[in-house]
C-alpha positions as CSV (number, residue, x, y, z in Angstrom):
1,M,-32.6,-2.4,33.8
2,D,-35.9,-4.0,32.6
3,Q,-36.3,-3.3,28.9
4,S,-40.0,-2.2,29.3
5,L,-39.1,0.4,31.9
6,R,-36.2,1.5,29.8
7,H,-38.4,2.1,26.8
8,E,-40.9,3.9,29.0
9,Y,-38.2,6.4,30.0
10,L,-37.1,6.8,26.3
11,D,-40.7,7.3,25.3
12,A,-41.2,9.9,27.9
13,M,-38.2,11.8,26.6
14,G,-39.5,11.6,23.0
15,I,-36.8,9.2,21.8
16,T,-37.8,6.5,19.3
17,S,-36.1,3.2,19.8
18,W,-35.2,0.8,17.1
19,L,-34.4,-2.8,17.4
20,P,-33.0,-5.1,14.7
21,R,-35.4,-7.7,13.3
22,R,-32.6,-9.9,11.9
23,Q,-28.9,-10.5,12.4
24,L,-26.6,-8.0,10.6
25,K,-23.5,-9.2,8.8
26,A,-20.4,-9.3,11.0
27,A,-22.4,-8.1,14.0
28,R,-22.4,-9.6,17.5
29,P,-25.1,-12.3,18.2
30,T,-28.5,-10.7,19.0
31,P,-30.0,-11.7,22.3
32,D,-33.2,-13.7,22.2
33,W,-35.2,-11.0,24.0
34,V,-34.7,-8.6,21.1
35,F,-36.8,-10.9,18.8
36,E,-39.6,-11.3,21.4
37,F,-39.7,-7.7,22.7
38,C,-42.3,-5.2,21.3
39,W,-43.1,-1.7,22.4
40,P,-45.5,-0.4,23.4
41,E,-46.8,-3.5,25.1
42,Q,-50.5,-4.5,24.7
43,A,-52.4,-3.1,27.7
44,P,-55.3,-5.3,29.0
45,A,-58.8,-3.9,28.5
46,G,-60.0,-1.9,31.5
47,T,-56.5,-1.1,32.8
48,A,-54.3,1.9,32.6
49,Q,-51.3,2.0,30.4
50,S,-48.0,1.5,32.1
51,S,-46.9,5.0,31.2
52,G,-49.8,6.6,33.1
53,G,-51.9,7.4,30.0
54,P,-55.7,7.3,29.8
55,T,-57.6,4.2,30.8
56,A,-58.5,1.9,27.9
57,T,-62.1,0.5,28.2
58,S,-63.4,-2.8,26.7
59,G,-65.2,-0.9,24.0
60,A,-62.4,1.5,23.1
61,Q,-60.5,0.9,19.8
62,P,-56.9,0.0,20.4
63,T,-54.4,2.5,19.1
64,A,-52.1,1.8,16.1
65,S,-49.2,1.2,18.4
66,Q,-51.1,-1.1,20.7
67,A,-52.5,-3.2,17.8
68,M,-49.0,-3.5,16.2
69,V,-48.1,-7.0,17.3
70,S,-49.8,-9.5,19.6
71,P,-47.8,-11.7,22.0
72,E,-48.5,-14.7,19.7
73,A,-47.4,-12.8,16.6
74,S,-44.3,-11.5,18.5
75,R,-43.3,-15.1,19.4
76,A,-43.9,-16.2,15.9
77,A,-41.9,-13.4,14.5
78,A,-39.1,-14.2,16.9
79,K,-39.1,-17.8,15.7
80,Q,-39.1,-16.7,12.1
81,A,-36.2,-14.3,12.6
82,R,-34.2,-17.0,14.3
83,A,-35.0,-19.5,11.5
84,E,-34.0,-16.9,8.9
85,L,-30.7,-16.2,10.8
86,N,-29.9,-19.9,10.9
87,A,-30.7,-20.4,7.3
88,S,-28.6,-17.5,6.2
89,L,-25.6,-18.9,8.1
90,S,-26.1,-22.5,6.9
91,G,-27.3,-21.8,3.4
92,E,-30.3,-24.1,3.8
93,P,-33.7,-23.1,2.3
94,L,-35.8,-21.0,4.6
95,Q,-39.1,-22.5,5.9
96,P,-41.5,-19.8,7.0
97,V,-43.1,-20.2,10.4
98,K,-46.9,-20.2,10.4
99,T,-48.4,-17.4,12.5
100,P,-51.4,-18.4,14.7
101,V,-54.1,-15.8,13.9
102,E,-57.3,-17.7,14.8
103,S,-57.2,-16.5,18.4
104,T,-56.0,-12.9,17.8
105,P,-58.3,-10.0,17.5
106,P,-59.3,-8.8,14.0
107,A,-57.3,-5.6,14.3
108,E,-54.2,-7.7,15.1
109,Q,-54.8,-10.4,12.4
110,S,-54.1,-8.1,9.5
111,V,-50.8,-6.9,11.1
112,S,-49.8,-10.4,12.0
113,A,-50.5,-11.7,8.5
114,A,-48.6,-8.8,7.0
115,V,-45.6,-9.6,9.2
116,A,-45.7,-13.3,8.4
117,S,-46.0,-12.7,4.6
118,A,-43.2,-10.2,4.6
119,D,-40.9,-12.6,6.5
120,A,-41.9,-15.5,4.3
121,S,-41.0,-13.5,1.2
122,L,-37.5,-12.9,2.4
123,T,-34.8,-15.1,0.9
124,P,-31.8,-16.1,3.0
125,V,-28.5,-14.5,2.1
126,P,-25.9,-17.3,1.4
127,P,-22.5,-17.0,3.0
128,S,-20.2,-14.9,0.8
129,E,-16.7,-13.6,0.8
130,P,-16.0,-10.6,3.1
131,E,-16.8,-7.3,1.5
132,Y,-13.5,-5.7,2.6
133,V,-10.0,-7.1,2.4
134,S,-6.9,-5.8,3.9
135,A,-4.6,-3.5,2.0
136,T,-1.9,-6.1,1.9
137,E,-4.2,-8.6,0.2
138,L,-5.0,-6.1,-2.5
139,D,-1.4,-5.2,-3.1
140,T,0.1,-8.7,-3.2
141,S,0.7,-8.5,-7.0
142,V,2.4,-5.0,-6.8
143,D,6.1,-4.8,-6.6
144,K,6.8,-2.5,-3.6
145,S,10.6,-2.3,-4.2
146,E,11.8,1.2,-4.8
147,Q,15.0,2.5,-6.2
148,A,16.7,5.2,-4.1
149,P,17.2,8.4,-6.1
150,F,20.6,9.0,-7.7
151,K,22.3,11.2,-10.3
152,L,25.2,10.1,-12.5
153,S,27.4,12.2,-14.7
154,F,29.1,10.5,-17.7
155,M,32.3,12.2,-18.7
156,S,34.2,10.9,-21.7
157,Y,37.9,11.6,-22.2
158,G,40.2,10.3,-24.9
159,D,41.0,7.0,-23.3
160,C,38.8,6.9,-20.2
161,L,35.2,7.1,-19.3
162,V,34.4,8.5,-15.8
163,I,31.0,7.9,-14.2
164,D,30.7,10.1,-11.1
165,S,27.9,9.9,-8.5
166,L,26.4,13.3,-7.7
167,P,24.1,14.2,-4.8
168,P,20.6,13.2,-5.9
169,H,19.2,16.8,-5.3
170,A,22.2,18.6,-6.8
171,R,21.1,21.3,-9.2
172,Q,24.1,20.9,-11.4
173,S,23.1,20.5,-15.0
174,A,24.8,18.7,-17.9
175,S,26.5,21.9,-19.0
176,Q,27.6,23.0,-15.5
177,A,30.4,20.6,-14.4
178,D,32.1,21.8,-11.2
179,T,35.4,23.5,-12.1
180,H,37.2,22.5,-9.0
181,Q,36.1,18.9,-9.4
182,Q,37.2,18.9,-13.0
183,I,40.6,20.1,-12.0
184,L,40.9,17.4,-9.4
185,L,39.7,14.7,-11.8
186,D,42.3,15.9,-14.4
187,K,45.1,15.5,-11.9
188,I,43.9,12.1,-10.9
189,L,43.8,10.8,-14.5
190,R,47.2,12.2,-15.4
191,S,48.7,10.8,-12.2
192,I,47.9,7.2,-13.3
193,G,49.0,7.7,-16.9
194,L,45.7,8.6,-18.6
195,Q,45.0,11.5,-20.9
196,G,42.7,13.7,-18.8
197,G,42.3,17.3,-20.0
198,T,39.0,18.6,-21.3
199,V,35.8,16.5,-21.2
200,A,34.9,15.4,-24.7
201,N,31.3,14.5,-23.8
202,Y,29.3,15.2,-20.7
203,Y,25.9,13.6,-19.9
204,M,23.7,13.8,-16.8
205,L,21.5,10.8,-15.9
206,P,19.1,11.6,-13.0
207,W,16.9,8.9,-11.4
208,P,13.9,8.8,-11.3
209,M,13.8,10.4,-14.7
210,F,10.1,11.3,-14.5
211,A,8.0,12.8,-11.8
212,S,5.2,10.1,-12.1
213,K,4.2,7.4,-9.7
214,S,2.3,5.4,-12.5
215,L,5.6,4.6,-14.3
216,D,7.8,1.7,-13.3
217,Q,11.0,3.3,-12.1
218,G,12.2,0.6,-9.8
219,P,15.7,-1.0,-9.4
220,E,15.4,-3.1,-12.5
221,Q,14.4,-0.2,-14.8
222,A,17.2,1.9,-13.3
223,R,19.8,-0.8,-14.0
224,M,18.6,-1.3,-17.5
225,T,18.7,2.5,-18.2
226,V,22.2,2.9,-16.9
227,Q,23.4,-0.2,-18.8
228,H,21.8,1.2,-22.0
229,K,23.5,4.6,-21.6
230,L,26.9,2.8,-20.9
231,K,26.5,0.8,-24.0
232,K,25.7,3.8,-26.2
233,T,28.6,5.8,-24.7
234,L,31.1,3.1,-25.3
235,E,29.9,2.6,-28.9
236,R,30.2,6.2,-29.6
237,Q,33.7,6.5,-28.0
238,P,35.5,3.3,-27.2
239,V,37.8,3.4,-24.2
240,S,40.0,1.0,-22.3
241,V,39.2,2.2,-18.8
242,V,36.0,3.0,-17.0
243,L,36.4,4.8,-13.6
244,L,33.4,4.5,-11.3
245,L,33.2,7.2,-8.6
246,G,30.6,6.8,-5.9
247,Q,28.3,4.0,-4.7
248,A,25.5,4.6,-7.2
249,A,27.9,4.4,-10.2
250,A,29.6,1.3,-8.9
251,Q,26.4,-0.6,-8.1
252,M,24.6,0.3,-11.3
253,V,27.5,-0.3,-13.7
254,L,28.8,-3.5,-12.0
255,E,25.2,-4.6,-11.3
256,R,26.1,-5.4,-7.7
257,S,24.2,-4.8,-4.5
258,E,27.2,-4.6,-2.1
259,P,28.1,-1.2,-0.6
260,L,30.9,0.8,-2.0
261,E,33.3,-0.2,0.7
262,Q,33.2,-3.8,-0.6
263,L,33.7,-2.8,-4.2
264,R,36.3,-0.1,-4.2
265,G,39.9,-0.7,-4.9
266,M,39.3,-3.9,-7.0
267,L,40.0,-4.2,-10.7
268,F,37.0,-5.6,-12.7
269,S,36.8,-6.6,-16.3
270,L,33.7,-4.8,-17.7
271,R,34.5,-6.3,-21.1
272,S,37.4,-8.3,-22.4
273,D,39.2,-5.1,-23.4
274,V,37.7,-2.7,-20.8
275,K,38.9,-2.6,-17.2
276,T,37.0,-0.8,-14.5
277,L,37.6,0.3,-10.9
278,A,35.4,1.9,-8.2
279,S,36.3,4.5,-5.6
280,A,34.8,7.5,-3.8
281,S,32.9,10.2,-5.7
282,L,34.4,13.6,-6.5
283,T,32.0,15.2,-4.1
284,E,33.4,13.1,-1.3
285,M,37.0,13.9,-2.3
286,M,36.2,17.6,-2.0
287,T,34.4,17.5,1.3
288,V,35.7,14.5,3.4
289,P,39.2,14.9,4.9
290,G,41.6,12.2,4.0
291,C,39.4,10.8,1.2
292,K,41.9,11.7,-1.5
293,R,44.5,9.6,0.1
294,E,42.1,6.6,0.2
295,V,41.3,7.1,-3.4
296,W,45.0,7.1,-4.4
297,T,45.2,3.7,-2.5
298,D,42.2,2.4,-4.4
299,L,43.8,3.4,-7.8
300,Q,46.9,1.3,-7.3
301,P,45.5,-1.9,-9.0
302,L,44.5,0.2,-12.0
303,L,47.9,1.9,-12.1
304,D,49.7,-1.4,-12.0
305,H,47.5,-2.7,-14.9
306,L,48.2,0.4,-17.0
307,E,51.9,0.2,-16.4
308,K,52.0,-3.5,-17.4
309,S,49.9,-2.7,-20.5
310,A,52.3,0.1,-21.5
311,G,55.3,-2.1,-21.0
312,A,53.8,-4.9,-23.1
313,A,52.9,-2.4,-25.8
314,G,56.5,-1.0,-25.8
315,A,58.1,-4.4,-26.0
């Protein structure tokens, strides 16, 4: 549709149209007709307006809208706008375009001069960095690694430290050790020649320890916390065996990332005088059929070590 006819329809409906005078940042290129188009158009003297309004005679004063911009001023403004756009993209100094006013009517000269002076006072915007960056660019320095929640119970006996992995959302507190699990653990320890009996010290370590997203509670902090608790526990009550039950206990104490299936049943030296072995958790033993039989198989290397140590001590 012809733009003049389009604006006639919009004007008849009472809709005011706005056109850009200069290129907006990150916008599509503006067509040339936008810079040259003006509305309402200047109607020749003695002719009727295109919208069917009253006839303008040669002696009648032009309306404010008719005297807004002359064709020469419109073309000059279009050149100025394009020059400003090119300067803003290239960073070169802006050279204002002179507006021919000698042949324009007095009513139009003031408007044309105002347009030219306003355009000349504008300074080009040099190319700059984008105002917005993606979320990934903002977060490149942030460590996005997270530690899966876990809960460990440290149970000290006379000659053994047992670290068991509890369900992360279990409501069991440090003073509420499961009676059935304690009976099962006592039988396991006694079956391989350890003391068992009543727990001397019981400590619960949940992770994350604080309900705060501003604190660093990632894998490294979790590992350091578990190692610190292990060190303090062994200093307070030295033992010769550390039994790791469950994947969280095995990975945190051994500082390994392999799953439990690759760590269980192997005898490790936690220190020169401390042996450790990983197997399934007490919760798994109580709920998974056949798990107790697998745990007994896992304990065989530790049982052999304890029997050899007892034989060497007796000799």
